[in-house]
N, C-alpha and C positions, 0 to 999 in steps of 0.2 A: 328894645325887644331884640331877641336873637331868632334867626331863621336859618334853615339849611336848604340850599338849592337841591331839589329833588330831581328836576328835569327841565328841559326847555321845550316849549310848545309854541310854535309860531313866534310872535313878537314878545312872548312872556317867559319869565323864569317862574316855574311852579315851585313854591317854597313851603316848607312845613315849619310852623312856629312851635314855641315851647309847649303849647297845649294840644299839639298834633293837628291843628287846624291848617288847612292848605290855603295859601294866598298866592296871588299872581302879582309879579313885579315886572314892569316893562324892562326889557333888556337894555334899553337906552339909559335907564337910571342906575344900572349896575356899575360898580367900579371895574376898571380894567383888570383882567385876570380872573374874574369870577367865573367859576365853572361848577358842574355838578359835584355836590359834596362840600362846596365851600360854605363855611359858617359866616353869616352876615350879621352885623350889628346895625340896627336901624334906629336912628335918633332924629325924629322929625323928618326933614327932607334929606338928611345926610345918611348915606349907606356906606359902610366900610367892611372890608374883609377882616375877620378875626383869624389871622394866620396861625396863632398858637393853638386855638381850639380846633381849627381845621386839621392841623397836624396831629394833635392829640387823638382826635376821632379816627384818623387814618391808622394810627398805630394800634388803637384798641380793636378796630375792625380786622386788621391784619393778624393780630394776636389770636382773635377768635377764629378766624379762618384757618390759621395754622394749626390750632388745636383740633379742628374738625378732621384734618387730614393726617394726623399722627396716628 
């Protein structure tokens, strides 16, 4: 399953899954370096950051924002 960290609230990372459902993940279970906007891959108890997809999303969002200001 893939999720995107939307925000942090208290001891939790509030994440959105592929079906737009919000789930909470304890911050202590996140990999080092996880932050808002990070794409996470969850497989059982293992959580990893998908660096490629995170970077691709950043580029797409920047391109959209740049087109709004042109």
